Backbone as CSV, one residue per row, in Angstrom:
resi,resn,N_x,N_y,N_z,CA_x,CA_y,CA_z,C_x,C_y,C_z
1,UNK,0.826,-1.204,0.000,0.000,0.000,0.000,0.866,1.262,0.000
2,UNK,2.010,1.194,0.664,2.908,2.349,0.682,3.399,2.661,-0.727
3,UNK,3.708,1.626,-1.492,4.177,1.830,-2.871,3.113,2.539,-3.699
4,UNK,1.873,2.112,-3.565,0.773,2.714,-4.332,0.546,4.162,-3.909
5,UNK,0.431,4.396,-2.592,0.135,5.748,-2.098,1.260,6.726,-2.421
6,UNK,2.508,6.276,-2.278,3.642,7.159,-2.575,3.685,7.519,-4.056
7,UNK,3.367,6.556,-4.918,3.340,6.823,-6.358,2.275,7.860,-6.686
8,UNK,1.093,7.694,-6.115,0.003,8.640,-6.375,0.332,10.038,-5.855
9,UNK,0.977,10.089,-4.711,1.264,11.379,-4.063,2.416,12.110,-4.736
10,UNK,3.546,11.424,-4.879,4.756,12.096,-5.351,4.844,12.193,-6.869
11,UNK,4.295,11.234,-7.575,4.430,11.242,-9.034,3.203,11.801,-9.748
12,UNK,2.027,11.669,-9.118,0.808,12.114,-9.797,0.118,13.290,-9.104
13,UNK,0.647,13.689,-7.954,0.113,14.858,-7.271,-1.246,14.674,-6.639
14,UNK,-1.666,13.439,-6.406,-2.978,13.171,-5.810,-2.986,13.583,-4.338
15,UNK,-4.059,14.214,-3.914,-4.177,14.649,-2.520,-5.451,14.134,-1.850
16,UNK,-6.255,13.368,-2.585,-7.480,12.795,-2.023,-7.597,11.334,-2.459
17,UNK,-7.674,10.448,-1.482,-7.787,9.022,-1.760,-9.125,8.494,-1.267
18,UNK,-9.749,7.655,-2.077,-10.997,6.997,-1.687,-10.783,5.499,-1.834
19,UNK,-10.939,4.788,-0.734,-10.678,3.352,-0.732,-11.901,2.589,-0.245
20,UNK,-12.072,1.395,-0.780,-13.068,0.471,-0.239,-12.312,-0.619,0.494
21,UNK,-12.884,-1.130,1.570,-12.124,-2.081,2.375,-13.018,-2.842,3.322
22,UNK,-12.594,-4.084,3.623,-13.227,-4.828,4.700,-12.608,-4.456,6.025
23,UNK,-11.562,-3.633,5.986,-10.914,-3.169,7.208,-9.418,-2.998,7.080
24,UNK,-8.703,-4.075,6.773,-7.240,-4.034,6.796,-6.640,-3.114,5.742
25,UNK,-7.149,-3.182,4.511,-6.614,-2.312,3.458,-6.889,-0.847,3.768
26,UNK,-8.056,-0.580,4.332,-8.387,0.787,4.720,-7.446,1.314,5.780
27,UNK,-7.096,0.468,6.729,-6.143,0.863,7.763,-4.766,1.119,7.155
28,UNK,-4.397,0.303,6.175,-3.094,0.469,5.535,-3.017,1.784,4.772
29,UNK,-4.027,2.054,3.950,-3.990,3.279,3.146,-4.050,4.510,4.042
30,UNK,-4.827,4.461,5.115,-4.927,5.603,6.015,-3.623,5.827,6.762
31,UNK,-3.013,4.748,7.233,-1.741,4.855,7.958,-0.669,5.492,7.082
32,UNK,-0.576,5.036,5.835,0.440,5.568,4.925,0.114,6.997,4.517
33,UNK,-1.125,7.225,4.122,-1.505,8.531,3.587,-1.360,9.647,4.612
34,UNK,-1.608,9.338,5.856,-1.526,10.360,6.887,-0.093,10.766,7.210
35,UNK,0.870,10.072,6.621,2.269,10.490,6.742,2.636,11.505,5.667
36,UNK,1.677,11.757,4.770,1.928,12.658,3.640,1.156,13.957,3.844
37,UNK,1.854,15.050,3.795,1.262,16.350,4.068,0.118,16.667,3.103
38,UNK,-1.060,16.918,3.660,-2.192,17.333,2.850,-2.986,16.230,2.200
39,UNK,-2.675,14.973,2.506,-3.406,13.852,1.900,-4.658,13.533,2.719
40,UNK,-5.807,13.490,2.044,-7.084,13.162,2.676,-7.514,11.757,2.284
41,UNK,-8.155,11.063,3.209,-8.541,9.672,2.963,-10.000,9.443,3.346
42,UNK,-10.748,8.845,2.422,-12.111,8.402,2.697,-12.165,6.899,2.472
43,UNK,-12.685,6.167,3.464,-12.748,4.712,3.382,-14.202,4.258,3.460
44,UNK,-14.626,3.475,2.477,-15.977,2.925,2.446,-15.895,1.462,2.884
45,UNK,-16.591,1.117,3.946,-16.558,-0.258,4.456,-17.972,-0.844,4.470
46,UNK,-18.100,-2.150,4.324,-19.432,-2.780,4.390,-19.924,-2.912,5.823
47,UNK,-21.179,-3.270,5.965,-21.797,-3.406,7.290,-21.178,-4.534,8.108
48,UNK,-20.503,-5.457,7.453,-19.876,-6.578,8.159,-18.591,-6.171,8.887
49,UNK,-18.113,-4.952,8.633,-16.867,-4.503,9.254,-17.068,-4.308,10.754
50,UNK,-16.137,-4.827,11.530,-16.234,-4.755,12.994,-16.132,-3.315,13.481
51,UNK,-16.887,-2.998,14.533,-16.841,-1.667,15.148,-15.424,-1.314,15.566
52,UNK,-14.694,-2.312,16.041,-13.305,-2.117,16.444,-12.472,-1.527,15.311
53,UNK,-12.660,-2.032,14.114,-11.897,-1.566,12.960,-12.338,-0.171,12.536
54,UNK,-13.639,0.066,12.550,-14.161,1.391,12.188,-13.610,2.463,13.131
55,UNK,-13.564,2.144,14.408,-13.022,3.092,15.391,-11.541,3.360,15.141
56,UNK,-10.807,2.326,14.755,-9.387,2.504,14.452,-9.200,3.399,13.228
57,UNK,-10.031,3.186,12.215,-9.944,4.008,11.004,-10.186,5.485,11.320
58,UNK,-11.205,5.734,12.111,-11.525,7.117,12.475,-10.414,7.733,13.315
59,UNK,-9.846,6.934,14.218,-8.768,7.435,15.077,-7.532,7.804,14.264
60,UNK,-7.328,7.105,13.166,-6.190,7.397,12.292,-6.426,8.617,11.410
61,UNK,-7.687,9.061,11.342,-7.995,10.262,10.569,-8.759,10.045,9.292
62,UNK,-9.269,8.826,9.077,-10.035,8.556,7.860,-11.473,9.035,8.005
63,UNK,-12.038,9.469,6.903,-13.474,9.755,6.828,-14.137,8.434,6.446
64,UNK,-14.912,7.842,7.361,-15.435,6.495,7.175,-16.927,6.505,6.847
65,UNK,-17.289,5.761,5.805,-18.693,5.563,5.446,-18.983,4.074,5.457
66,UNK,-20.058,3.680,6.145,-20.468,2.275,6.179,-21.585,2.089,5.165
67,UNK,-21.363,1.177,4.220,-22.336,1.010,3.131,-22.277,-0.406,2.573
68,UNK,-23.427,-1.017,2.394,-23.511,-2.292,1.687,-23.415,-3.514,2.576
69,UNK,-23.946,-4.617,2.052,-23.946,-5.876,2.787,-22.621,-6.616,2.675
70,UNK,-21.813,-6.254,1.691,-20.510,-6.896,1.496,-19.541,-5.889,0.891
71,UNK,-18.277,-6.313,0.756,-17.259,-5.402,0.234,-17.592,-4.926,-1.173
72,UNK,-18.131,-5.791,-2.017,-18.413,-5.408,-3.397,-19.362,-4.217,-3.474
73,UNK,-20.357,-4.193,-2.595,-21.288,-3.068,-2.584,-20.607,-1.797,-2.079
74,UNK,-19.726,-1.934,-1.093,-18.958,-0.784,-0.606,-18.039,-0.260,-1.703
75,UNK,-17.468,-1.172,-2.464,-16.544,-0.795,-3.530,-17.256,-0.010,-4.627
76,UNK,-18.468,-0.405,-4.963,-19.232,0.331,-5.975,-19.425,1.785,-5.563
77,UNK,-19.740,2.005,-4.279,-19.927,3.366,-3.798,-18.614,4.143,-3.848
78,UNK,-17.520,3.501,-3.480,-16.221,4.179,-3.517,-15.911,4.667,-4.925
79,UNK,-16.151,3.832,-5.907,-15.885,4.206,-7.300,-16.806,5.347,-7.749
80,UNK,-18.061,5.304,-7.302,-19.006,6.364,-7.650,-18.577,7.698,-7.053
81,UNK,-18.077,7.665,-5.818,-17.628,8.885,-5.154,-16.457,9.508,-5.904
82,UNK,-15.497,8.683,-6.305,-14.338,9.176,-7.057,-14.781,9.787,-8.384
83,UNK,-15.688,9.100,-9.068,-16.168,9.595,-10.350,-16.858,10.948,-10.192
84,UNK,-17.651,11.067,-9.138,-18.375,12.325,-8.907,-17.414,13.454,-8.551
85,UNK,-16.452,13.167,-7.680,-15.470,14.188,-7.296,-14.700,14.686,-8.526
86,UNK,-14.264,13.745,-9.342,-13.440,14.120,-10.488,-14.228,14.822,-11.593
87,UNK,-15.500,14.507,-11.693,-16.316,15.186,-12.705,-16.664,16.609,-12.287
88,UNK,-16.653,16.868,-10.985,-17.036,18.191,-10.480,-15.861,19.078,-10.110
89,UNK,-14.648,18.495,-10.002,-13.540,19.260,-9.441,-12.299,19.290,-10.315
90,UNK,-12.439,19.165,-11.611,-11.283,19.313,-12.481,-10.929,20.787,-12.625
91,UNK,-9.620,21.067,-12.447,-9.200,22.445,-12.652,-8.942,22.678,-14.149
92,UNK,-8.402,23.830,-14.470,-8.220,24.181,-15.874,-7.292,23.221,-16.598
93,UNK,-6.353,22.589,-15.843,-5.409,21.678,-16.471,-5.904,20.233,-16.426
94,UNK,-7.074,20.016,-15.843,-7.654,18.688,-15.819,-7.102,17.769,-14.749
95,UNK,-6.467,18.339,-13.710,-5.908,17.522,-12.631,-7.022,16.794,-11.886
96,UNK,-6.819,15.511,-11.606,-7.862,14.756,-10.918,-8.011,15.226,-9.478
97,UNK,-9.234,15.186,-8.993,-9.500,15.620,-7.621,-9.346,14.504,-6.617
98,UNK,-9.509,13.263,-7.046,-9.391,12.119,-6.135,-8.966,10.894,-6.915
99,UNK,-8.367,9.945,-6.202,-7.953,8.693,-6.828,-8.554,7.523,-6.053
100,UNK,-9.074,6.568,-6.790,-9.610,5.346,-6.201,-8.456,4.423,-5.816
101,UNK,-8.525,3.860,-4.622,-7.504,2.920,-4.153,-8.164,1.566,-3.920
102,UNK,-7.840,0.621,-4.774,-8.365,-0.733,-4.605,-7.638,-1.426,-3.465
103,UNK,-8.336,-2.236,-2.684,-7.652,-2.975,-1.617,-6.809,-4.126,-2.137
104,UNK,-6.993,-4.499,-3.425,-6.231,-5.651,-3.915,-5.937,-5.647,-5.420
105,UNK,-6.667,-4.915,-6.220,-6.557,-5.060,-7.676,-5.815,-3.888,-8.305
106,UNK,-4.510,-3.802,-8.044,-3.714,-2.722,-8.597,-2.257,-3.183,-8.694
107,UNK,-1.638,-3.077,-9.876,-0.254,-3.520,-10.044,0.726,-2.868,-9.079
108,UNK,0.459,-1.633,-8.687,1.358,-0.967,-7.738,1.300,-1.633,-6.371
109,UNK,0.134,-2.115,-5.989,0.002,-2.869,-4.750,0.797,-4.167,-4.835
110,UNK,0.637,-4.866,-5.942,1.306,-6.159,-6.101,2.818,-6.010,-6.028
111,UNK,3.338,-4.971,-6.651,4.782,-4.748,-6.615,5.247,-4.479,-5.191
112,UNK,4.460,-3.730,-4.449,4.793,-3.506,-3.038,4.803,-4.806,-2.252
113,UNK,3.763,-5.625,-2.444,3.688,-6.909,-1.748,4.831,-7.842,-2.146
114,UNK,5.304,-7.707,-3.380,6.317,-8.631,-3.892,7.616,-8.576,-3.103
115,UNK,7.857,-7.469,-2.417,9.127,-7.315,-1.701,9.242,-8.273,-0.518
116,UNK,8.121,-8.849,-0.067,8.211,-9.835,1.016,9.028,-11.039,0.559
117,UNK,8.919,-11.378,-0.721,9.704,-12.501,-1.255,11.182,-12.134,-1.306
118,UNK,11.484,-10.883,-1.664,12.885,-10.436,-1.654,13.490,-10.652,-0.270
119,UNK,12.730,-10.300,0.762,13.222,-10.425,2.131,13.414,-11.896,2.524
120,UNK,12.469,-12.736,2.129,12.570,-14.158,2.463,13.805,-14.780,1.815
121,UNK,13.970,-14.510,0.531,15.109,-15.081,-0.203,16.430,-14.587,0.383
122,UNK,16.464,-13.319,0.758,17.679,-12.749,1.333,18.012,-13.373,2.686
123,UNK,16.981,-13.632,3.496,17.196,-14.116,4.853,17.284,-15.634,4.956
124,UNK,16.833,-16.344,3.940,16.836,-17.800,3.995,18.272,-18.328,3.995
125,UNK,18.641,-19.147,4.974,20.000,-19.705,5.011,20.311,-20.454,3.719
126,UNK,21.538,-20.385,3.296,21.946,-20.964,2.019,21.711,-22.472,1.951
127,UNK,21.713,-23.143,3.105,21.547,-24.595,3.102,20.080,-25.028,3.130
128,UNK,19.149,-24.057,3.261,17.729,-24.393,3.334,17.043,-24.218,1.989
129,UNK,16.060,-25.083,1.749,15.235,-24.997,0.551,13.949,-24.259,0.872
130,UNK,13.547,-23.374,-0.014,12.286,-22.633,0.142,11.173,-23.552,-0.371
131,UNK,10.541,-24.287,0.551,9.611,-25.334,0.149,8.208,-24.877,-0.178
132,UNK,7.674,-23.953,0.632,6.288,-23.518,0.423,6.062,-22.169,1.083
133,UNK,5.117,-21.416,0.545,4.677,-20.174,1.164,3.161,-20.163,1.188
134,UNK,2.597,-19.830,2.331,1.149,-19.857,2.540,0.643,-18.440,2.772
135,UNK,-0.424,-18.072,2.096,-1.021,-16.750,2.295,-2.531,-16.845,2.176
136,UNK,-3.220,-16.109,3.026,-4.675,-16.020,2.911,-5.025,-15.193,1.676
137,UNK,-6.152,-15.513,1.069,-6.590,-14.807,-0.134,-7.973,-14.205,0.077
138,UNK,-8.063,-12.904,-0.146,-9.351,-12.227,-0.147,-9.699,-11.916,-1.593
139,UNK,-9.203,-10.765,-2.056,-9.394,-10.412,-3.463,-8.235,-10.839,-4.344
140,UNK,-7.098,-11.181,-3.714,-5.968,-11.686,-4.481,-4.770,-10.764,-4.581
141,UNK,-4.804,-9.624,-3.902,-3.696,-8.680,-3.996,-2.396,-9.218,-3.425
142,UNK,-2.466,-9.769,-2.222,-1.256,-10.284,-1.581,-0.654,-11.436,-2.368
143,UNK,-1.496,-12.359,-2.792,-0.955,-13.515,-3.510,-0.424,-13.107,-4.884
144,UNK,-1.017,-12.090,-5.515,-0.458,-11.566,-6.764,0.942,-11.023,-6.523
145,UNK,1.120,-10.331,-5.408,2.428,-9.786,-5.070,3.442,-10.879,-4.786
146,UNK,3.023,-11.900,-4.047,3.918,-13.021,-3.751,4.345,-13.716,-5.037
147,UNK,3.391,-13.950,-5.923,3.714,-14.611,-7.193,4.620,-13.730,-8.062
148,UNK,4.427,-12.425,-8.021,5.311,-11.508,-8.742,6.720,-11.566,-8.167
149,UNK,6.811,-11.589,-6.844,8.113,-11.662,-6.200,8.839,-12.957,-6.503
150,UNK,8.107,-14.060,-6.554,8.725,-15.343,-6.890,9.236,-15.341,-8.328
151,UNK,8.421,-14.808,-9.235,8.829,-14.749,-10.641,10.080,-13.883,-10.806
152,UNK,10.112,-12.779,-10.090,11.268,-11.873,-10.170,12.528,-12.553,-9.630
153,UNK,12.413,-13.207,-8.494,13.575,-13.842,-7.892,14.006,-15.099,-8.629
154,UNK,13.120,-15.664,-9.412,13.489,-16.829,-10.216,14.414,-16.472,-11.371
155,UNK,14.553,-15.172,-11.625,15.442,-14.741,-12.695,16.906,-14.735,-12.245
156,UNK,17.115,-14.837,-10.919,18.478,-14.794,-10.392,19.156,-16.150,-10.534
157,UNK,20.480,-16.141,-10.446,21.250,-17.369,-10.605,21.008,-18.352,-9.464
158,UNK,20.730,-17.819,-8.272,20.533,-18.702,-7.118,19.270,-19.547,-7.259
159,UNK,18.251,-18.986,-7.952,17.014,-19.724,-8.224,16.417,-20.352,-6.959
160,UNK,16.441,-19.571,-5.868,15.965,-20.082,-4.584,14.443,-20.002,-4.453
161,UNK,13.808,-19.201,-5.307,12.392,-18.910,-5.116,11.491,-19.774,-5.981
162,UNK,11.494,-21.076,-5.730,10.606,-21.974,-6.472,9.723,-22.786,-5.524
163,UNK,9.122,-22.136,-4.527,8.295,-22.888,-3.591,6.893,-23.152,-4.127
164,UNK,6.245,-24.098,-3.509,4.813,-24.288,-3.721,4.087,-23.128,-3.057
165,UNK,3.110,-22.557,-3.722,2.283,-21.500,-3.140,0.956,-22.114,-2.704
166,UNK,0.561,-21.838,-1.467,-0.696,-22.354,-0.945,-1.623,-21.181,-0.665
167,UNK,-2.742,-21.141,-1.365,-3.740,-20.080,-1.219,-4.785,-20.530,-0.207
168,UNK,-4.844,-19.825,0.922,-5.700,-20.253,2.032,-6.962,-19.392,2.138
169,UNK,-8.082,-20.062,2.370,-9.368,-19.372,2.546,-10.244,-20.175,3.497
170,UNK,-11.336,-19.567,3.919,-12.368,-20.297,4.646,-13.447,-20.742,3.660
171,UNK,-14.215,-21.737,4.056,-15.216,-22.310,3.154,-16.222,-21.282,2.653
172,UNK,-16.629,-20.372,3.520,-17.659,-19.414,3.142,-17.151,-18.202,2.395
173,UNK,-15.832,-18.174,2.111,-15.248,-17.046,1.377,-14.233,-17.547,0.355
174,UNK,-14.514,-18.717,-0.216,-13.520,-19.395,-1.056,-13.614,-19.002,-2.527
175,UNK,-13.590,-17.713,-2.806,-13.698,-17.259,-4.191,-12.473,-17.653,-5.013
176,UNK,-11.294,-17.689,-4.387,-10.110,-18.088,-5.138,-10.119,-19.581,-5.419
177,UNK,-10.399,-20.404,-4.412,-10.386,-21.861,-4.600,-11.356,-22.282,-5.688
178,UNK,-12.533,-21.678,-5.697,-13.516,-22.026,-6.718,-13.085,-21.518,-8.094
179,UNK,-12.445,-20.352,-8.127,-11.940,-19.818,-9.394,-10.787,-20.675,-9.906
180,UNK,-9.935,-21.115,-9.004,-8.796,-21.947,-9.386,-9.272,-23.263,-9.996
181,UNK,-10.301,-23.825,-9.397,-10.864,-25.069,-9.916,-11.517,-24.855,-11.276
182,UNK,-12.168,-23.701,-11.427,-12.853,-23.397,-12.691,-11.894,-22.911,-13.776
183,UNK,-10.715,-22.457,-13.347,-9.746,-21.947,-14.313,-9.967,-20.503,-14.697
184,UNK,-10.897,-19.844,-14.030,-11.197,-18.438,-14.301,-11.975,-17.887,-13.110
185,UNK,-12.006,-16.562,-12.941,-12.726,-15.981,-11.814,-14.213,-16.346,-11.816
186,UNK,-14.717,-16.596,-10.639,-16.153,-16.818,-10.450,-16.649,-15.780,-9.447
187,UNK,-17.950,-15.656,-9.314,-18.514,-14.715,-8.353,-19.383,-15.465,-7.351
188,UNK,-19.038,-15.345,-6.086,-19.835,-15.968,-5.040,-21.159,-15.222,-4.895
189,UNK,-22.189,-15.942,-4.477,-23.480,-15.282,-4.235,-23.430,-14.422,-2.986
190,UNK,-22.650,-14.868,-1.997,-22.538,-14.122,-0.746,-21.313,-14.617,0.017
191,UNK,-20.934,-13.872,1.039,-19.864,-14.287,1.943,-20.515,-14.854,3.197
192,UNK,-20.183,-16.100,3.493,-20.777,-16.774,4.648,-19.654,-17.313,5.523
193,UNK,-18.915,-16.401,6.137,-17.756,-16.788,6.924,-17.483,-15.757,8.005
194,UNK,-16.908,-16.232,9.099,-16.478,-15.324,10.160,-15.290,-14.490,9.715
195,UNK,-14.591,-14.958,8.692,-13.409,-14.253,8.175,-13.848,-13.156,7.210
196,UNK,-14.451,-12.112,7.739,-15.047,-11.063,6.900,-14.002,-10.302,6.092
197,UNK,-12.747,-10.295,6.537,-11.703,-9.596,5.787,-11.373,-10.287,4.470
198,UNK,-11.838,-11.528,4.310,-11.640,-12.239,3.041,-12.841,-12.065,2.127
199,UNK,-13.676,-11.090,2.441,-14.986,-10.994,1.826,-15.103,-10.381,0.459
200,UNK,-14.269,-10.777,-0.490,-14.461,-10.370,-1.884,-15.215,-11.479,-2.606
201,UNK,-16.272,-11.117,-3.300,-17.074,-12.122,-3.988,-16.331,-12.740,-5.167
202,UNK,-15.336,-12.016,-5.677,-14.567,-12.512,-6.819,-13.130,-12.032,-6.700
203,UNK,-12.174,-12.850,-7.115,-10.765,-12.464,-7.054,-10.330,-11.858,-8.386
204,UNK,-9.236,-11.121,-8.353,-8.692,-10.574,-9.579,-8.211,-11.699,-10.493
205,UNK,-8.455,-11.547,-11.772,-8.080,-12.575,-12.735,-6.572,-12.802,-12.767
206,UNK,-5.801,-11.763,-12.453,-4.348,-11.882,-12.465,-3.855,-12.922,-11.459
207,UNK,-4.592,-13.116,-10.374,-4.181,-14.111,-9.382,-4.219,-15.515,-9.979
208,UNK,-5.211,-15.775,-10.811,-5.321,-17.078,-11.475,-4.221,-17.228,-12.517
209,UNK,-4.027,-16.186,-13.326,-3.018,-16.227,-14.383,-1.619,-16.430,-13.808
210,UNK,-1.285,-15.653,-12.789,0.050,-15.759,-12.202,0.238,-17.081,-11.458
211,UNK,-0.825,-17.576,-10.860,-0.737,-18.856,-10.172,-0.382,-19.990,-11.117
212,UNK,-0.952,-19.956,-12.300,-0.671,-20.989,-13.296,0.775,-20.935,-13.782
213,UNK,1.388,-19.760,-13.688,2.743,-19.570,-14.189,3.811,-19.846,-13.134
214,UNK,3.414,-20.032,-11.882,4.401,-20.215,-10.814,5.168,-21.528,-10.983
215,UNK,6.489,-21.447,-11.000,7.325,-22.616,-11.243,7.142,-23.708,-10.201
216,UNK,6.879,-23.317,-8.971,6.734,-24.298,-7.900,5.333,-24.849,-7.767
217,UNK,4.399,-24.335,-8.572,3.013,-24.789,-8.503,2.193,-24.026,-7.483
218,UNK,0.904,-24.280,-7.492,-0.022,-23.634,-6.549,-1.141,-24.604,-6.215
219,UNK,-1.497,-24.648,-4.935,-2.644,-25.428,-4.484,-3.473,-24.562,-3.538
220,UNK,-4.692,-24.975,-3.315,-5.564,-24.238,-2.405,-5.758,-25.021,-1.115
221,UNK,-5.904,-24.282,-0.026,-6.195,-24.891,1.266,-7.409,-24.206,1.868
222,UNK,-8.523,-24.910,1.913,-9.773,-24.313,2.388,-10.139,-24.919,3.733
223,UNK,-10.282,-24.066,4.731,-10.588,-24.523,6.087,-11.999,-24.105,6.491
224,UNK,-12.487,-24.684,7.557,-13.758,-24.268,8.135,-13.518,-23.046,9.016
225,UNK,-14.585,-22.347,9.359,-14.450,-21.229,10.295,-13.886,-21.724,11.627
226,UNK,-14.313,-22.900,12.055,-13.821,-23.455,13.314,-12.328,-23.682,13.262
227,UNK,-11.828,-24.223,12.158,-10.391,-24.450,12.019,-9.628,-23.128,12.018
228,UNK,-10.192,-22.101,11.398,-9.539,-20.788,11.371,-9.446,-20.205,12.775
229,UNK,-10.527,-20.298,13.535,-10.543,-19.771,14.904,-9.594,-20.567,15.798
230,UNK,-9.605,-21.868,15.665,-8.697,-22.701,16.462,-7.239,-22.375,16.155
231,UNK,-6.955,-22.063,14.898,-5.598,-21.675,14.523,-5.211,-20.339,15.165
232,UNK,-6.153,-19.400,15.217,-5.913,-18.117,15.886,-5.589,-18.330,17.360
233,UNK,-6.334,-19.218,17.996,-6.121,-19.512,19.418,-4.763,-20.176,19.636
234,UNK,-4.421,-21.128,18.793,-3.134,-21.813,18.917,-1.977,-20.841,18.710
235,UNK,-2.127,-19.961,17.736,-1.081,-18.986,17.453,-0.911,-18.021,18.626
236,UNK,-2.032,-17.620,19.227,-1.967,-16.732,20.396,-1.262,-17.423,21.563
237,UNK,-1.548,-18.692,21.747,-0.905,-19.439,22.832,0.589,-19.630,22.590
238,UNK,0.954,-19.856,21.346,2.351,-20.136,21.030,3.210,-18.882,20.896
239,UNK,2.621,-17.798,20.368,3.425,-16.621,20.048,2.968,-15.341,20.746
240,UNK,1.875,-15.416,21.486,1.347,-14.245,22.204,1.017,-13.096,21.255
241,UNK,0.492,-13.459,20.098,0.075,-12.473,19.098,-1.358,-12.774,18.689
242,UNK,-2.201,-11.737,18.640,-3.592,-11.910,18.225,-3.738,-11.652,16.727
243,UNK,-4.402,-12.557,16.049,-4.742,-12.359,14.633,-6.203,-12.727,14.444
244,UNK,-6.783,-12.236,13.367,-8.193,-12.496,13.109,-8.364,-13.735,12.236
245,UNK,-9.584,-14.261,12.112,-9.797,-15.497,11.355,-9.343,-15.463,9.905
246,UNK,-9.308,-14.285,9.284,-8.795,-14.197,7.913,-7.347,-14.681,7.865
247,UNK,-6.575,-14.317,8.856,-5.199,-14.812,8.970,-5.203,-16.257,9.460
248,UNK,-6.185,-16.597,10.291,-6.301,-17.966,10.785,-6.442,-18.984,9.671
249,UNK,-6.971,-18.558,8.528,-7.091,-19.470,7.385,-5.719,-19.943,6.930
250,UNK,-4.749,-19.028,6.905,-3.382,-19.413,6.529,-2.759,-20.277,7.615
251,UNK,-2.952,-19.890,8.861,-2.376,-20.642,9.979,-2.990,-22.039,10.096
252,UNK,-4.230,-22.182,9.673,-4.901,-23.485,9.756,-4.216,-24.536,8.902
253,UNK,-3.480,-24.117,7.894,-2.796,-25.094,7.040,-1.736,-25.875,7.809
254,UNK,-1.256,-25.306,8.911,-0.291,-26.046,9.729,-0.869,-26.486,11.071
255,UNK,-1.850,-25.753,11.594,-2.426,-26.111,12.894,-3.517,-27.182,12.780
256,UNK,-4.195,-27.243,11.659,-5.223,-28.262,11.448,-4.568,-29.560,10.988
257,UNK,-4.784,-30.632,11.734,-4.221,-31.931,11.337,-4.690,-32.315,9.937
258,UNK,-5.967,-32.049,9.666,-6.546,-32.415,8.368,-5.811,-31.722,7.236
259,UNK,-5.663,-30.404,7.339,-5.029,-29.646,6.265,-3.526,-29.899,6.196
260,UNK,-2.887,-30.019,7.350,-1.445,-30.263,7.341,-1.110,-31.582,6.632
261,UNK,-1.892,-32.603,6.941,-1.670,-33.892,6.274,-1.984,-33.815,4.782
262,UNK,-3.028,-33.079,4.470,-3.461,-32.962,3.069,-2.459,-32.185,2.220
263,UNK,-1.872,-31.163,2.818,-1.030,-30.253,2.043,0.464,-30.560,2.114
264,UNK,0.920,-31.108,3.238,2.361,-31.243,3.441,2.871,-32.668,3.625
265,UNK,1.993,-33.609,3.935,2.446,-34.960,4.273,3.195,-35.630,3.125
266,UNK,2.781,-35.354,1.897,3.390,-36.013,0.737,4.634,-35.287,0.217
267,UNK,5.029,-34.208,0.887,6.179,-33.433,0.419,7.438,-34.294,0.399
268,UNK,8.178,-34.214,-0.703,9.401,-35.008,-0.835,10.536,-34.443,0.022
269,UNK,10.540,-33.146,0.221,11.600,-32.522,1.005,11.060,-32.147,2.387
270,UNK,11.256,-33.013,3.351,10.706,-32.813,4.686,11.405,-31.687,5.451
271,UNK,12.606,-31.309,5.013,13.376,-30.303,5.743,13.306,-28.913,5.115
272,UNK,12.504,-28.746,4.090,12.412,-27.440,3.430,11.652,-26.450,4.297
273,UNK,11.939,-25.169,4.084,11.305,-24.112,4.866,9.886,-23.845,4.380
274,UNK,8.958,-23.740,5.332,7.576,-23.370,5.035,7.335,-21.991,5.638
275,UNK,6.951,-21.041,4.805,6.730,-19.670,5.239,5.226,-19.398,5.296
276,UNK,4.753,-18.935,6.446,3.348,-18.536,6.595,3.293,-17.020,6.652
277,UNK,2.579,-16.410,5.737,2.393,-14.960,5.751,1.346,-14.636,6.815
278,UNK,1.798,-14.101,7.942,0.912,-13.801,9.071,0.563,-12.316,9.033
279,UNK,-0.646,-11.994,8.634,-1.086,-10.599,8.611,-2.596,-10.553,8.841
280,UNK,-3.059,-9.463,9.369,-4.481,-9.315,9.630,-4.817,-9.452,11.101
281,UNK,-4.345,-8.481,11.888,-4.646,-8.502,13.319,-5.412,-7.287,13.774
282,UNK,-5.924,-6.512,12.825,-6.591,-5.263,13.189,-7.996,-5.476,13.742
283,UNK,-8.653,-6.539,13.274,-10.047,-6.760,13.682,-10.193,-7.814,14.749
284,UNK,-9.338,-7.756,15.759,-9.398,-8.762,16.813,-8.934,-8.155,18.139
285,UNK,-9.533,-8.632,19.219,-9.060,-8.331,20.562,-9.369,-9.541,21.452
286,UNK,-9.021,-9.456,22.718,-9.217,-10.596,23.623,-10.683,-10.994,23.705
287,UNK,-11.579,-10.006,23.783,-13.014,-10.301,23.900,-13.532,-11.043,22.680
288,UNK,-13.137,-10.603,21.487,-13.584,-11.267,20.260,-13.022,-12.678,20.166
289,UNK,-11.750,-12.828,20.504,-11.137,-14.151,20.431,-11.810,-15.111,21.406
290,UNK,-12.161,-14.606,22.578,-12.873,-15.430,23.567,-14.265,-15.801,23.078
291,UNK,-14.945,-14.845,22.464,-16.281,-15.097,21.929,-16.238,-16.159,20.838
292,UNK,-15.256,-16.047,19.930,-15.124,-17.036,18.859,-14.812,-18.418,19.427
293,UNK,-13.954,-18.437,20.429,-13.602,-19.728,21.058,-14.837,-20.382,21.642
294,UNK,-15.640,-19.609,22.354,-16.846,-20.166,22.984,-17.861,-20.597,21.931
295,UNK,-17.977,-19.825,20.850,-18.942,-20.148,19.800,-18.628,-21.469,19.130
296,UNK,-17.348,-21.725,18.889,-16.977,-22.928,18.149,-16.596,-24.112,19.031
297,UNK,-16.638,-23.912,20.338,-16.382,-25.035,21.247,-17.683,-25.671,21.724
298,UNK,-18.795,-24.977,21.447,-20.108,-25.489,21.905,-20.641,-26.538,20.928
């Protein structure tokens, strides 16, 4: 998000950003934009967004509007707002008044995300094999960036970046898994999952295209909401860090016996490094984690 916002600010002179978000992307754009003098941010979130996240957005300085039953409906409003601002506020030179910021479907975002692979390859000990990388998928921005980073690092002589990519989702938000099976993007009728941050009805087509091109291959790992919550609890116990169920989907690939056996048991290289992209802790606190634990233990 920093790469996208900095490009818009320093290279294109944008001073007003309008973003749609289930929460995390909105927090990212607001955090970055507020470091830039004179940058204004409006974030449109769906009704499924937690009050905790909305309060954080407002505290950071975002103008927050709650609209729609899901992210797609919030996104439509965000685009309409940008169109209206720009149609009414062009100066004599035609400078845009606002720029739309997608939470996942923008090449500048993907390039920013791709640097995580640069860091992994740089830090990975020379004697270790990069066996797999796991990331949760909402609209596909993060995984597009990871796949871009792998492709870029595969051009080097070391050729260390050929891991299997595992796209993790919950059953009620599995737009990527269903698209991967179909070979093209599909549109879910609704999001039926506790992992509301994964709530895009359809993923970007580039995620499918880049996944097919990955040298190490790509598979999907779809967990239940219960498995995602249990993974969040296990991670909190082991690392003293709170994450939300959207991140729990990625963690479930190793914490769930079912998924771990399904995804990793047949691996030929038992000693290769498995990297879990752990992100998405904005929409969680002790009370929510306790509530989820009680809900899925009954």
